[in-house]
C-alpha positions as CSV (number, residue, x, y, z in Angstrom):
1,M,-58.7,60.8,-51.5
2,R,-59.3,64.1,-53.2
3,L,-58.0,67.5,-52.2
4,G,-57.7,70.7,-54.1
5,T,-53.9,70.4,-53.6
6,D,-51.1,68.0,-54.5
7,H,-50.6,66.7,-51.0
8,Y,-51.7,63.2,-52.0
9,R,-50.1,63.3,-55.5
10,W,-47.6,60.6,-54.2
11,L,-48.1,58.8,-50.9
12,V,-47.2,55.8,-48.9
13,V,-49.7,54.0,-46.7
14,I,-48.3,53.6,-43.2
15,H,-49.9,50.4,-41.9
16,Y,-50.6,51.6,-38.4
17,N,-53.7,50.5,-36.5
18,D,-55.3,49.2,-39.7
19,Q,-55.4,45.4,-39.2
20,R,-57.5,45.4,-36.0
21,P,-58.2,49.1,-35.4
22,V,-58.3,50.3,-31.9
23,R,-60.8,53.2,-31.6
24,G,-59.1,56.5,-30.8
25,A,-55.6,55.2,-31.6
26,G,-55.3,56.8,-35.0
27,S,-55.3,55.2,-38.4
28,C,-55.2,56.2,-42.1
29,I,-51.7,57.6,-41.7
30,F,-49.7,58.4,-44.8
31,L,-46.3,59.6,-45.9
32,H,-47.2,62.3,-48.4
33,V,-46.2,65.7,-49.9
34,A,-45.9,68.4,-47.3
35,P,-48.3,71.3,-47.1
36,P,-47.0,74.9,-47.4
37,P,-44.8,76.1,-44.4
38,G,-46.9,76.8,-41.4
39,E,-49.6,74.3,-42.3
40,G,-49.8,70.9,-40.7
41,T,-51.2,67.5,-41.4
42,S,-53.8,65.4,-39.7
43,G,-51.2,63.1,-38.1
44,C,-49.4,62.1,-41.3
45,T,-45.7,62.5,-42.0
46,A,-45.1,65.0,-44.8
47,L,-42.0,65.6,-46.9
48,A,-41.0,68.0,-49.6
49,P,-41.9,66.5,-53.0
50,E,-38.3,65.9,-54.0
51,D,-37.6,64.1,-50.7
52,L,-40.7,62.0,-51.0
53,L,-39.7,61.0,-54.5
54,T,-36.3,60.0,-53.3
55,V,-37.9,57.7,-50.7
56,L,-40.2,56.3,-53.3
57,T,-37.3,55.3,-55.6
58,W,-35.7,53.0,-52.9
59,L,-38.8,51.9,-50.9
60,D,-39.5,48.2,-51.5
61,P,-42.6,46.9,-49.8
62,A,-41.4,43.3,-50.2
63,R,-38.6,44.1,-47.7
64,N,-41.2,45.1,-45.0
65,P,-39.9,48.6,-44.4
66,L,-40.3,50.2,-41.0
67,L,-40.9,53.9,-40.4
68,V,-39.2,55.0,-37.2
69,Q,-40.1,58.4,-35.8
70,L,-38.9,59.6,-32.5
71,P,-37.0,62.4,-30.9
72,E,-33.3,62.5,-31.9
73,E,-32.2,62.1,-28.2
74,L,-33.9,58.7,-28.1
75,L,-32.4,57.4,-31.4
76,D,-29.3,55.7,-29.9
77,A,-31.3,53.8,-27.3
78,A,-33.9,52.7,-30.0
79,R,-31.0,51.8,-32.4
80,A,-29.6,49.4,-29.7
81,A,-33.0,48.0,-28.5
82,W,-34.5,47.5,-31.9
83,H,-31.3,46.4,-33.7
84,L,-31.6,49.3,-36.1
85,P,-28.8,50.0,-38.6
86,S,-26.1,52.4,-37.4
87,A,-26.3,54.3,-40.6
88,L,-29.7,55.9,-39.7
89,N,-29.5,59.7,-40.0
90,P,-31.6,61.9,-37.7
């Protein structure tokens, strides 16, 4: 993936809809470096470079990490339903 920017300098592949893709459900989603303020992504999650590097230092694919993204007001219900750690920060 080549861009004229550093957006993909570091990235994490989010395995969503990539094993048996469903047309129109999205795919090729990454956790990558954020574009400048006011610019968006094409459906990815983007972080400031220093935040992404922090994630990359503790991310261990062997532990089957799960990316949870939802509105803050739904976090408590999801935490209980999905048995998520109470230490999650919004």
